[in-house]
N, C-alpha and C positions, 0 to 999 in steps of 0.2 A: 350531318355537318354540311355535306354538299348541297342539301336542299336550301341552305342559307345563301347560296350563290345564284343570282337570278338567271343567269344564262346556262345553268346546268340542269339536265334531266337525269335523276339518279334512280336506277332500277334496283330494287331490293330482292335478293335471292332468286335470280332468274333461272337457276338450275334446279330449284326445289322440285322433287318428284310430284308434289301435290299442288303445285302452283295454281292451275286453273280452279281447283276446288277452293283453295284458300281465298282467291279473289272473289269467287261467287259467294262464299259464306261470310265474307266481311269479318274475318277473324278478329277477336278483341285484341286490344293492344296489351302486351305484357307490361306489368307494372315497372319493370326496370328499364323499359325503353322510353326514356324521357323525351318530351317535345315531339312525339310522333302521334299523329292523329289518324293516319291511314298508311298502311304499309305499301299499298299497291296502286296508288292513284296515277302513277306515270304509265302504267301498262295500257296497251291497246285493248279493245273489247275482247272478251274471253273467247267468243266464237272464232274470231280471227286468229287469236293467239294459239288456239288448240291445233291449227293447221301446221304450226311450226314446232311447238313445244312437245317433247316426249318425256314420259316419266323416267325412262332409263337414263336420261342425262344425269340424273342425281344419284344413281346407284350402280350403274354399269360402266366398264371401261373408264374407271376413275384415273387410271395411269395412262398417259399418252405421250409417246416420244415425238420429237420434232418431225420425223418422217412418216408418222401414222396418218392414215386417211380416216377422217370422220366427217363426211360431207353433211349429214343431217345437223350435227352440232354447229358446224361452221355456218350453214345456212340460217340456223335459228339466231345466232349471234348477229349476223349481218342484217337479219330482218329487224331485230330490236333496234340496232343502230340506225336502220333506215327509217324508223318511225319518228325519230327525233328531227325537228326542224333544222334546217341548214345553218341557222344563226345560233344554235345552241350546241352544247357539249354533252354527249352521252357519258354517263358513268354507270358501270355495271359492278355492283357490290356482290361478289361471288363468294359463296362457300362451295365446296366440292370441286374446286379448281386447282387446288395446291399441287396435285401430282400431274397436271396438264400444262404447266407454264411453258415448257419447251415447245409444245404443239401451239399454244397461244402466240408465242414469239414468232414462230414461223408463218402462221396463218394471218396474223394481224400485226405486221412488223411496225406500223405507225402507232400502235397503241402504247400508252404509258401504263406501267404496272406499278401500283402502290400496294406494298405488302404490309398489312397491319396485323400484329400478333400480340398475344398476351403470355405472361409467364405460365409455364407448364402447370405449376402447382395450383395456382388460383384458378386457372382454366379448368382444371380437374374438378375442383369444388363447385364451379358453376355447371359443369356438365352433369354431375351426379345429384344436383340439387333436389330432385323429385324422385330419386330412386336409390337412396343410400343403402337401405337394408339389403336389397337384392344384390347390389354390387359386391357386398362383403362375402357373399356365399356362392355366387355364380359367376364363373369365368365367362360365360356366354351372354351375360346380361348386356342390354343394348342402349345404355343412356346416350341420348344425342346421336344415335345411329353409328357409334364407333365400331360396333361388331358387324353391322351390316356392311359398312364400307370395307372392313377388313376382310370379309369373305370375298369381296371382289378383288381386293389388292393382294391377297395372300399367295396367289400364283407367282407374283413378282417378288413379294416380300414374305417368305414362308414363316418367318418368326412371329408373324401376327397371329398365327393359329394358337388355340388354347394349350396345345402340347408343349409350347415353349415359353409360357408365361406363368408366374406364380400368383399374380394379382392383376385385376383388370386395369389398374393404373399403368402397368407396363405397356399394355396394348395402346392405351391413351398416349403414353409417352413416346412410343415409336412413331405413331402418326403425327404427334406434335413436332418431334425433332425432325422427321423427314420433310414435313411441311415447312419448317423453319429453315432447313438447309436449302430447299429449293426456292422458297420465297426470297431469302436474303441474297441468294446468288443470281436469280433470274429477274429481279424487280429493279425498277429504276430508283426506288426509295423504299427502305424498310424501317418501319416505326413501331415501337413498343407502346402498347396501351398504357403501361406504367409511366413511361416517359411523357406521354401526353398529359397525364394527370400532374406530374411533377413540374413540367416546364411547358405549359400549354401555349404560351405565346410563341416560343422558339419552334415547337413542332408544327403549329398552324402555319407559321411563316414558311417552313420548309415544304409543307404540302401544297400551299398556294403558289410557291415559286416553281415546284415541279409541274403544276398544271397551267402555269403561265397565267394565273388569275390575279386580278388586281388585289393589292394588300388592303384596299378599302373594305373588303368583305371580312377582314380578320375579326372585327369586333362581333359581327353576327355569328361567325363560326365559334368564337370563344364562348358565346352566350349559351351554347347548348352542351358544353362540357360539364358534365355533372360529376363532382368528386365522390368517389366511392371508397369504402375501406379496402386496403390492400392486406395481404398476409393472412387471409381467411383460412388458408391451408393449415395453419398452426393449430387450429381447433380440431383438425381431423387426425393428423399424425405428427410425430416430432420430426425434426430435420434428419435424424439418423435414419429412420425408416425410409423417407423419401430418397436420401443419398444412396442407400443400399439398392433400392429398386432401380434407380436411374443408372447406377454404376453397372449393374448387370446388363441393362440395355445398351449402354455406351460400349461395353466390351464387345457385344455382338456387332454393333454398328461399325466399330473399328475393325474387327476381324473380317467383315464382309467388304470393306473398302468403301462403304456408303458415306461414312463421315467425311472422308477426304474428297469423294468425287461426285456425290449425288447432286444433280443440278448443273453439273459441269460436263459430264460424259454420259452417253447413253448407258442404260443398265446392261445391255449385252456386253458392252466394253468393260464395265466395272466387273461383271461376273467372270469375264475371261481372264482377268488378272488376279482374281481372288479365289484361292482354294476353299476358304471358309464359305463364301457365297455359293460355290458350286456344290458344296456338301449339303447345304440347305435345300438347294434346288433339286438335287437328286434324291433327297429323302422323301418318302411318300406320306410323312406324318400330316402335312397340311392338307393333302387330298383326302385322307381319312377323316380329318376334322370337317372338311366341307361336306363330305358324304353324310356323316352323322348328324350335323346341324341341319342339313337339308331335310332329312327325314323327320327330325324334331319340328322343324318349321311346318312341315305338312301336317303333322299331328296337331300342333297348336292352331293351325288354320282351321282344321275340321272342328276342333273344340270350340274355337271362337264362333264359327258358323252356328254350331248347335246352341251356344249361349245367346247369340243374337236372336235366333228363332224363339227361344224361350222368352227372352225380353219382349219381343214383339207380341207374342201371345199374352204375356202378362199386361202389357200396355193396352192391348185390345180389351182384356177383361176389365182393366181399370176404367176405360172409356165407357164400356157397357154399363158398369156399376154407376158411374157418374151420370150417365144418361137416365138410368132408373131413378136415381135420387132426384135429378132435376125434374123429371116428369112427376114424381110424387109431390115435390114441392109445389109445382105449378097447380096440381089438382087440389092441394090443400089450401091454396091461397084464398079461395072464396070462403072457405070455412074460417078464415082468420078475421073476418069482419068483426066478429065479436071482440077480437083483440083491440081493434080500433076504438070500440066503445070503452073498453077498460083503460086504454091509454089516454083518452080524452081528459078524464078527471086528472090524471097525472100531469097533463099539459097545464090545466088550470091551476093545479097545486103548485107546479114549478113557477108559473107566472106570479101567483100570490106570494110564494116565497121570495122571489126576486124583488117584488115591490116592497115587501116587509124588510128585506135585507137592505134595500136602498134607503128606506126611511131610517132604519136603525143606524146605518153608516152615516147618514146626513146628521143625525142627532149627535153621534159620537164625534164627528168632525167639528160640529159647532161647539160642543163642550170642550174639545181639545184645542180650540182655536188659539188659545194663548200658550200652548205647550211648545216645547222645542220643535224646530223644523225637522229634525231627523226622526222624531217619533211620529210626526204627521206624515211624513213621507212613507214610513213603514206601514201605517194604517192604510194609506192610499193604495199601496201595492197589494196588501192583503184584500182590500175591497175589489180591486180590479181582478185579482186572481179568483176570488169567490164568484164574481159575475161571469168571469170566463168559464168556470166549471159549470155554472148553471146553463150558460149558452150551449156548451157541449152536450149537456144532458138533454136540453130541448132539441138539439139537432138529432140526437139519437132517437128521441121519441118521434120526430118528423120522418126519419128513415123507416121506423117501424110502422108508422101509419101509411107510408107509401106503398106497403105491400098490398094494401087493399084497393089500390087504384088500378090504372090500365095495365094490361098484360105487358106492354112494352116497358112501362115504368118498372114494373115488378121484376122483369128479367134484368133490366139495367141495374137495379138496386142489388139483385142477387149476385151479379158479377162484379160489383164494386170492391176494389181492394180494401182490406181491413188494416194494412200496415199504416201507421200514422193516426189511426182512429182510436181514441182512448176510452170512449164510452160506446160499447157495441151492443149492450143489452141491459135490461134492468138487473140490478145487483142480486146475486145469489150466493149460496154457500160455496166456498173455494173447494173444488174437487181435486184431490191428489190421489192417483192410482196407488193401490196398496203395495205394489212391488217397488215403488220409489223408496220405501223405507228399508228395503233389504240391501245391506252393504255389499258392494262389489268385492269379490275376492282379490287380493293382491299381495304377493309375497313381501315386497319391499315398498312401504308407502313413502312417497316423496313428502317433504315438508311443504305445507301450503302457508304462505304469508298473505293475510287479508287485512286491509286497512279500511276503516270506516271513518270518513271525515264528517264532522257534525258542528252545527251551530243553531242553538235554540230550536231543537227538534224533540223536546221532551215528550210530546204526544206519541211519538213513533219510535224513538231510539231504543227503548227497552224491547220492543217487539223485534227490531232488527237484530239486536245483540243475541236474543234467545234463538232466533232462526239460524244463527251461525253456531253458537255453542251447542245447541241441541242436535247438531249434525253428529256429535260424539266421534269426531275425527281425531285419532290420537296424535297426529303429527301436525297440529294446527298451531299457527302463530298468529294470534288475533290482536290487532292494534287499533285502538280508537283515539283519533286526534280531533279534540274539540277546540273551537275557536274562542273559548272564554265565555260560554253561554251563562246566562243569568236567569234561567227559567226552571231550575231544578235538575238539570242534566247532570251536575256533579254528584248529586246523590245517587243517581242510577249508576254512574261509573264507579263510585265507591262500593255499591252493593255487589258489583261483579268483578271487583278489582283482583280477587284471588284467581279468577279464571281467565283474566286478560293477560296477554304477554307484556303489553305496555299501554298505558293511557296517560293522557295529558290534557289539561284544560288551560289554554293560554291564547292570547290574542295572536291571530295570524293574518295573512294578506288575502284570504279567500280560499275557495274549495281546492283549487289546484295546489296552492301552497301547502294546505293541510295534508293533502295526499302525499306530497313529496316529503314533508316532515315525517309522516307516518312510516314511509318506506325506508327512511334512514335507520329504523329500528328492526328492519325485516332482513332475514337471511335465507328464506325458503327458496327451494328450487322452482316452485310454482307460485305465481303472484296474482293478485286480484284486488279490486277495491269495491266496496258495497256502500252506497249512500245510506244516510241514516234514516230514510223513510222507506227503503226497500227491503225485501226479504229474499233469503235463499230458500228454495224448496227442499223438503227432506231428501237426504241421500245424495245431494248434489256433490259434496266434496269427495265422497268415496267414488262416485261415478266418474268424476273428472280425473281423479288420481289414477284410477284404473285405466282410463283411456290414454292418458299420457305415458303410463308405464308400458303399455302395449304398442304405442306408436311413437317411436323415438324420433321420426322425421317430422312430426307435427310441432309447430311452435305456438300456435294460438288456437283456442277453441271457444265456441259460444253456443247457445242453444235457443230454444223457443222462449217466448215471454208470456206470462200471465199478467193481466192488469187487475188491480184491486183498488178498492175505495178506502176511506178513512177507517172503516170498520173491518177490514180484512176480507171483505166480500168481493167475489169475482165480478167484474164488469166487462171483460173481454179477454181475447188471447191473440197474440201474433204468431202465426205459423210461417216460418221463414224457408225459402228454397235453399238448396246447397250454396255454399259460399261462392261468390263471383268477385274476383279482383277488379274486374273492369268496372262493375257497378260502384265500387268503393270510391272511384274518382268522381262520381256524380252525386251520390247520396249515401248517407250512413243509416242503414236500417239495423245494425247490429245492436242488440240490447245490452247496454253496459252492465247491468246487474248479473248477466249470465257469462261474462267475459273472464277468461283465465289465460295466462301466458307463461312462458318459460323465462327464467331470469336471464338466460343468455341473450334472447332477442331484445329484452328490455335494455340491457346494457349496450348492445349493439346499436339500438335505435336512439341512444342518448341518455338513457337511465333517468328520465324525469317526465313529469307532465308539464306542458307549457303553461307557466303561470300568467302569461300575458292574455290568455284566453279565459273567458268566463262561461261561455256556452258550449263551444265546439272543441273543448280539450279532448273529449273522448275520440272524436273523429280524427283530430290531428295525430293522436297516438297510434291509432289504427293505420293511418297512411304512412307514418314512419316505420312501423312494423313491416308493412307491405313493401316499402321501397328499400328496406334492407334485406329483402328475400325471404320474409317469413311465409311459412306454409300454414294456411287457415283451414279449419274444418268446422262446419256447423254440425253440432251433435244432434242425433234424433231424439231429443228429450226437452221437456220444459225444466229449466234450471233455476229460474228466479221469477220473482213477482215485482212489478213496478207499480208504485203507489201513485194514484191520481188524487190530488187533493188541492185545497184552495191556497195553501202556503208555498206552492212551487214557484220557480222562476218563470212568471208569466205576465209581468207587467208589460205595458206597451213599450216602455223604454228598453227593457231587457230583450223583448222580442226583436226589436229593431237591431239591437246589438248582436243577437244570435244570427239574424239574417246577414249582417255585415261580415261576421266571422266566417260563416259558411261560404260566402262569396269569395273571401280571401283564400280559403282552402281550395276551392275549385279553380281559382285563378293560378294557384301554385301547381295544381295538377296539369292544367292545360295551357299554362303560359298565356292566358288571355281570359277576359271576361266571357261567361257563357249565358245563354238565354234560358228562360224557363222551358221554351219549347225543345231546346237541345237536351236539357236534363230529362224531360218526359220521354223523349225519343230513346235515350240510352238506357232508361230504367224500365221501359215499357215491358220488354220480355221477361225481366226479373219479376215484375209485378204480376204478369200473366201466370208465371209458374207458381207464385204465391197463391193466386186465386184458386188454381186447380188443386194445390196441396191442401189449402184451407177447406175447400169444399169436400175433398176426400176425407179430411180429419172430421169435419162436422157430420159427414155421412157415415162415419165409423168404418170407412174403407181403410184408412190409416189410423194407427194407434200409437201414441207416444207415452 
């Protein structure tokens, strides 16, 4: 928000213990941090910053009284303020400062303190977002550093030790409540996050008034306030559980006098007046906890070092194997000249087919000249699509013949990313590993609801349906929503009607509308949709169900993609790197036919596919999943097959529409138009990972 004010320089997380490394590594932007393109652009050069910043600022002496001396911290803050031009106002957005506000007040008496806080329960859900399972069974779990901070603070607040809590939420609540007491009592203005969402104009006005900033900045500040769902804690535990946990904490905070006096009087004075506080301080339980956890931390550190050494050795071995494969490939290139001779007739054949197809289409169009405009348009689209497929096939042949040219060209072609390439090699039988057909064991199988939208796809629909039904998944809810096809589709649907949970053939408003209609009949815990020309690979449903059952914290999964032609023959494969939320803001490489998600995240993200989109509805749905906090995982397996054929959405008009829709989504992510060069820069590392994994897979170093 403060970045919207021209004369403000806003520093993000100045006390973070890893700040120089975060700046150097240009950490990716978290998906829930909207309108941020760089966390640390205001900071001076890292080499200069390192002379003042110390890692212990973020983890040591987190509690400071007004009278305490901390010259290094004071010098660091003064240094940051001094880097700001005199005509601008510095703003330091601190975490790890909550228990030091008395010290801040004394050492920086002219500073204004703005205290921003969030409700304890929703803050807890945000804190444990990526570590829910461990939190439930380990009182010393450390989501968002709350246990690390408690180890430093427990000599002043002994009840933070595990000896005195029943659930990790209580440690969180103690920290939250003490932070709130100090912040609300020592700040110039205390504002709740929930109030900003409910009354944004009023709260922005209060903040600008405090900072003596012009109200003309209000509109820009309001533009970056993103409405987010509140009350997420209700999906975690009921109110009775939270009330009980918080009541136990409040009892201790009351008995120790902290509720009444923290942030008003020094701790020494509070303790002198409270027998309850003295009892805690005199008990050795928190020191025993500190000793035990320090020993465990040392063991963990040794184990981590051992694991890292093994990882390094494994990576070195992978690189060595890759080098061997690369050298072998280069040695064999000269022997592939024969392949060029074999491919040349295919090139000629492709050209002949293209000329024949053009002549045939010209005759068809002449014969149909007097027919209805809609029929002509459909024929024209099919013609363009067919020509497009032939062009892609010719490009594949060109790349294959390139191998027989200069060494530089050969290496460049070898390192070319294959994501986005639909014809990668001449068609060959589809290879499926034998173990794919072995069902994963799972005690309780979740219901999977799958929808297939269809319109005039009689050539492929039956193969799609069989690929789903032959999974033999007992808890399958399979729905086919057809748009009123007149090509024989209804006969296929009637043939399989007893094995379908629901089917319907009626006019709809397009693919997205059909998907939404289909999901109105779905009740499964796991959801997915499969287009009527694509396939599921054997064993996919059992594999996905088993993974979801074992990983309760995961909301969305997807896998690698196989590319097939009209005859179910393999023409390529996409091997994807592990999931990257940052890349999703720039490009969508996630294969839709391999995508599965939980019903809960579907409902949180709006419970529908955007019917205003014709091309980019998949990407839009993924972005909404991510922006509501979904955890994605790319599974190490080929889950589906994407069919490349002449009847796909590939006319010039639709391609232009697709580019327009993708541009709209990128603008939504970045609040501005972005260039092709920016897109390439942000996806470059992802594509490099893909190239390495793809080469390892092709060289049989990796097996999926």
